[in-house]
C-alpha positions as MATLAB code, in Angstrom:
seq = 'XXXXXXXXXXXXXXXXXXXXXXXXXXXXXXXXXXXXXXXXXXXXXXXXXXXXXXXXXXXXXXXXXXXXXXXXXXXXXXXXXXXXXXXXXXXXXXXXXXXXXXXXXXXXXXXXXXXXXXXXXXXXXXXXXXXXXXXXXXXXXXXXXXXXXXXXXXXXXXXXXXXXXXXXX';
ca = [
      15.819  -25.284  -15.385;
      13.660  -26.511  -12.651;
      11.456  -24.193  -10.587;
      13.991  -24.243   -7.072;
      16.869  -23.085   -9.420;
      14.784  -20.275  -11.086;
      13.694  -18.957   -7.730;
      16.942  -19.127   -6.078;
      18.826  -17.103   -9.132;
      15.835  -14.554   -9.410;
      16.059  -14.255   -5.734;
      11.878  -14.990   -5.208;
       9.952  -17.966   -3.527;
       8.639  -21.281   -5.419;
       5.135  -19.787   -4.360;
       5.910  -16.587   -6.533;
       6.960  -18.336   -9.486;
       3.770  -20.498   -9.288;
       1.415  -17.503   -8.853;
       3.201  -15.985  -12.154;
       2.467  -19.078  -13.840;
      -1.276  -18.888  -12.784;
      -1.396  -15.213  -13.897;
       0.061  -15.980  -17.382;
       3.053  -14.121  -16.846;
       5.363  -16.935  -16.920;
       5.426  -20.109  -18.977;
       6.809  -23.416  -17.988;
       6.616  -27.204  -19.811;
       6.066  -30.264  -17.695;
       8.588  -33.170  -17.587;
       7.561  -36.806  -17.728;
       7.520  -36.762  -13.736;
       5.198  -33.766  -13.872;
       8.176  -31.056  -12.936;
       8.035  -27.570  -14.166;
      10.762  -26.903  -16.570;
      11.262  -23.098  -17.444;
      13.350  -21.557  -20.236;
      16.585  -20.029  -20.221;
      15.174  -16.341  -19.877;
      13.076  -17.100  -17.129;
      15.513  -15.525  -14.453;
      15.449  -12.420  -16.512;
      11.632  -12.462  -16.961;
      10.918  -13.043  -13.469;
      13.167   -9.892  -12.438;
      11.291   -7.947  -14.706;
       7.876   -8.978  -13.429;
       9.207   -7.960  -10.190;
      10.343   -4.464  -11.254;
       6.579   -4.156  -12.742;
       5.082   -5.184   -9.357;
       7.301   -2.854   -7.585;
       6.209    0.126   -9.893;
       2.707   -0.532   -8.822;
       1.364   -2.160  -11.609;
      -1.514   -4.718  -11.511;
      -1.205   -8.640  -12.891;
      -3.210   -7.253  -15.677;
      -1.215   -4.349  -16.594;
       2.063   -6.608  -16.107;
       0.522   -9.009  -18.489;
      -0.002   -6.292  -21.083;
       3.520   -4.494  -20.599;
       5.640   -7.476  -19.960;
       6.087   -8.404  -23.735;
       7.167   -5.064  -24.965;
       9.711   -4.938  -22.057;
      11.291   -8.137  -22.866;
      11.167   -7.136  -26.415;
       8.742   -9.977  -27.583;
       6.216   -8.208  -29.776;
       4.726   -4.501  -30.431;
       2.964   -2.469  -27.750;
      -0.840   -3.285  -27.626;
      -3.073   -0.430  -28.362;
      -3.677    1.988  -25.464;
      -0.398    0.874  -23.898;
       0.941    4.080  -22.945;
      -2.296    5.193  -22.092;
      -2.991    2.387  -19.338;
       0.440    3.241  -17.912;
      -0.544    7.192  -17.668;
      -3.812    5.976  -15.957;
      -1.742    3.849  -13.546;
       0.529    6.932  -12.767;
      -2.561    9.236  -12.162;
      -3.998    6.684   -9.954;
      -0.768    6.381   -7.973;
      -0.352   10.097   -7.893;
      -3.826   10.429   -6.395;
      -2.908    7.689   -3.746;
       0.320    9.535   -2.994;
      -1.825   12.988   -2.399;
      -3.962   11.254   -0.246;
      -1.426    9.625    1.883;
       0.394   13.142    2.280;
      -2.977   14.563    3.489;
      -3.276   11.495    6.244;
       0.113   12.199    7.395;
      -0.423   16.018    7.731;
      -3.369   14.987   10.061;
      -1.139   12.555   12.010;
       1.361   15.117   12.523;
      -1.059   17.740   13.796;
      -2.532   15.023   16.378;
       1.256   14.507   17.397;
       1.673   17.922   18.001;
      -1.305   18.124   20.063;
      -0.702   15.170   22.407;
       3.044   16.144   22.716;
       3.265   19.797   22.972;
       1.934   20.938   26.305;
       1.891   24.403   25.234;
      -0.553   23.800   22.305;
      -3.768   25.150   22.949;
      -5.573   21.716   22.419;
      -2.878   19.587   24.192;
      -4.904   16.964   26.256;
      -4.097   16.886   29.963;
      -2.094   13.501   30.872;
      -3.314   10.591   32.301;
      -2.785   10.765   36.450;
      -2.806    7.809   38.869;
      -4.463    5.738   36.410;
      -7.534    7.974   35.987;
      -7.854   10.534   33.145;
      -8.408   14.036   34.107;
     -11.334   15.517   32.412;
      -9.700   17.479   29.604;
     -10.890   21.283   28.672;
     -13.423   21.623   26.063;
     -11.018   22.682   23.461;
      -9.001   19.301   24.140;
     -11.890   17.193   22.878;
     -12.038   18.825   19.125;
     -10.214   16.011   17.304;
      -9.437   15.578   13.490;
     -10.934   12.060   12.415;
      -8.691   11.136    9.769;
      -8.524    7.847    7.262;
      -8.562    6.623    4.083;
     -11.781    5.062    2.755;
     -12.423    4.081   -1.034;
      -9.122    5.155   -2.191;
      -9.840    8.760   -0.710;
      -8.282   10.557    2.129;
     -10.781   12.118    4.411;
     -11.184   14.132    7.454;
     -13.488   15.889    9.694;
     -13.522   17.567   12.971;
     -15.588   15.564   15.318;
     -16.368   17.285   18.890;
     -17.034   15.315   21.917;
     -17.612   16.941   25.339;
     -16.327   16.086   28.916;
     -19.320   14.216   29.691;
     -19.246   11.942   26.578;
     -19.033    8.263   26.942;
     -15.216    7.118   27.008;
     -15.827    5.343   23.593;
     -16.455    8.721   21.754;
     -13.532   10.686   23.340;
     -10.504   10.795   20.984;
      -8.029    8.213   22.208;
      -5.354   10.568   23.394;
      -8.094   12.039   25.683;
      -9.314    8.627   27.179;
];
């Protein structure tokens, strides 16, 4: 089967097939004219590769897991340990993102609820009113090195605009 046919049947791009080949996940032979020729099971293999990537596995782990998933051999030593480690990494990311979402929900509440004690005053006539000092407390939130972080940063009404929370500018 030629590369275009495999790509169409598997629902991926030709570029993806070349990448899988480069990562040693998919093999092809070359015709005399240099065209790639894939075996009959290539479409099924590509679909399995897509599922493993969708599960968050790296190319290295896909390369380890794929033969087992395609019934092409025994599981390598540490096979399950690698998958459990990957699952733990994904759990940490989920926890980090959940914490970031909670911080964002707090910011949304502060900026949209006029009765909230830290609500910022709206911009009037193109000039931001000086917010009360309590409105200049902000949670700085983000993800650094795969870990969620947040801290309270206090600015004052006389702080330069670049240091004020974005909703107080």
